[in-house]
C-alpha positions as CSV (number, residue, x, y, z in Angstrom):
1,M,146.9,48.7,159.5
2,S,150.2,49.8,161.0
3,S,152.7,47.5,162.7
4,Y,151.9,49.3,165.9
5,Q,148.1,48.6,165.6
6,V,148.7,44.9,164.7
7,V,150.9,44.4,167.8
8,A,148.5,46.4,170.0
9,N,145.7,44.0,168.9
10,Y,147.8,41.0,169.8
11,E,148.7,42.6,173.1
12,S,145.0,43.0,173.8
13,L,144.3,39.4,172.8
14,S,147.1,38.2,175.0
15,A,145.7,40.1,177.9
16,L,142.3,38.5,177.4
17,T,143.8,35.0,177.2
18,G,145.7,35.7,180.4
19,Q,142.4,36.7,182.1
20,M,140.8,33.5,180.7
21,R,143.7,31.4,182.1
22,E,143.3,33.0,185.6
23,A,139.5,32.5,185.5
24,A,140.0,28.8,184.6
25,A,142.6,28.4,187.3
26,Q,140.1,29.9,189.8
27,G,137.2,27.7,188.5
28,E,135.3,30.9,187.6
29,W,133.5,29.3,184.6
30,D,131.0,32.0,184.0
31,K,133.8,34.6,183.9
32,L,135.8,32.3,181.6
33,V,132.9,32.1,179.1
34,S,132.3,35.9,179.2
35,I,136.0,36.6,178.5
36,E,136.0,33.9,175.8
37,Q,133.2,35.8,174.0
38,Q,135.3,39.0,174.1
39,C,138.2,37.1,172.8
40,S,136.3,35.7,169.9
41,Q,135.0,39.1,169.0
42,Q,138.6,40.5,169.1
43,V,139.9,37.7,166.9
44,A,137.0,38.2,164.4
45,A,137.8,42.0,164.3
46,M,141.5,41.3,163.8
47,K,141.4,38.8,161.0
48,P,140.8,41.0,158.0
49,A,143.5,43.6,158.8
50,D,146.0,41.0,160.2
51,A,146.1,39.1,156.9
52,T,147.2,42.1,154.9
53,A,149.4,43.9,157.4
54,K,153.1,44.3,156.6
55,L,155.2,44.1,159.8
56,D,158.7,45.3,160.3
57,E,161.0,42.8,162.0
58,P,160.6,44.0,165.6
59,A,156.8,43.9,165.2
60,R,157.0,40.5,163.6
61,Q,159.1,39.2,166.5
62,R,156.7,40.7,169.1
63,K,153.7,39.2,167.3
64,I,155.4,35.8,167.4
65,Q,156.1,36.1,171.2
66,L,152.5,37.1,171.8
67,I,151.1,34.2,169.7
68,K,153.3,31.8,171.7
69,K,152.0,33.3,175.0
70,I,148.4,33.0,173.7
71,L,148.9,29.4,172.8
72,A,150.5,28.6,176.2
73,D,147.5,30.3,177.9
74,D,145.2,28.2,175.7
75,A,146.9,25.0,176.7
76,E,146.7,25.9,180.4
77,I,143.0,26.8,180.0
78,R,142.4,23.4,178.3
79,N,144.2,21.6,181.2
80,H,141.9,23.3,183.8
81,T,138.7,22.7,181.8
82,E,139.6,19.1,181.2
83,V,140.0,18.5,184.9
84,W,136.6,20.3,185.5
85,M,134.9,18.3,182.8
86,G,136.2,15.0,184.4
87,Q,134.8,16.1,187.8
88,L,131.5,17.0,186.2
89,Q,131.3,13.7,184.4
90,R,131.9,11.8,187.6
91,I,129.1,13.8,189.3
92,M,126.7,13.1,186.5
93,Q,127.5,9.4,186.5
94,S,126.9,9.2,190.2
95,N,123.6,11.0,189.8
96,R,122.5,8.6,187.0
97,Q,123.5,5.6,189.2
98,E,121.5,7.1,192.1
99,Q,118.5,7.6,189.9
100,R,118.7,4.0,188.6
101,L,118.9,2.7,192.2
102,Q,115.9,4.8,193.2
103,H,113.9,3.6,190.2
104,A,114.9,0.0,190.8
105,Y,114.0,0.0,194.5
106,G,111.0,2.4,194.3
107,G,112.8,5.2,196.2
């Protein structure tokens, strides 16, 4: 695989993680999951060729920049999903408490 192809693959992956970050920021969880599946497929397709590719210095530097952006996107996605998971956990706890009260008082 050429340097150009490797960098193009990382550009594509970076675009997907950017879309995931935006979906997470908007609370569009179904969209996030859909894009995450695309992202996983992209990573799986990239792995064999990426491991053996020889990159020239500009391509190597660009790959490093893209990996840093992908990791930053991932961290931001995680921040959004952790907030959402906390909210979901509070809702579930409230529902359990309500069910216990209904059961205890015959409601």
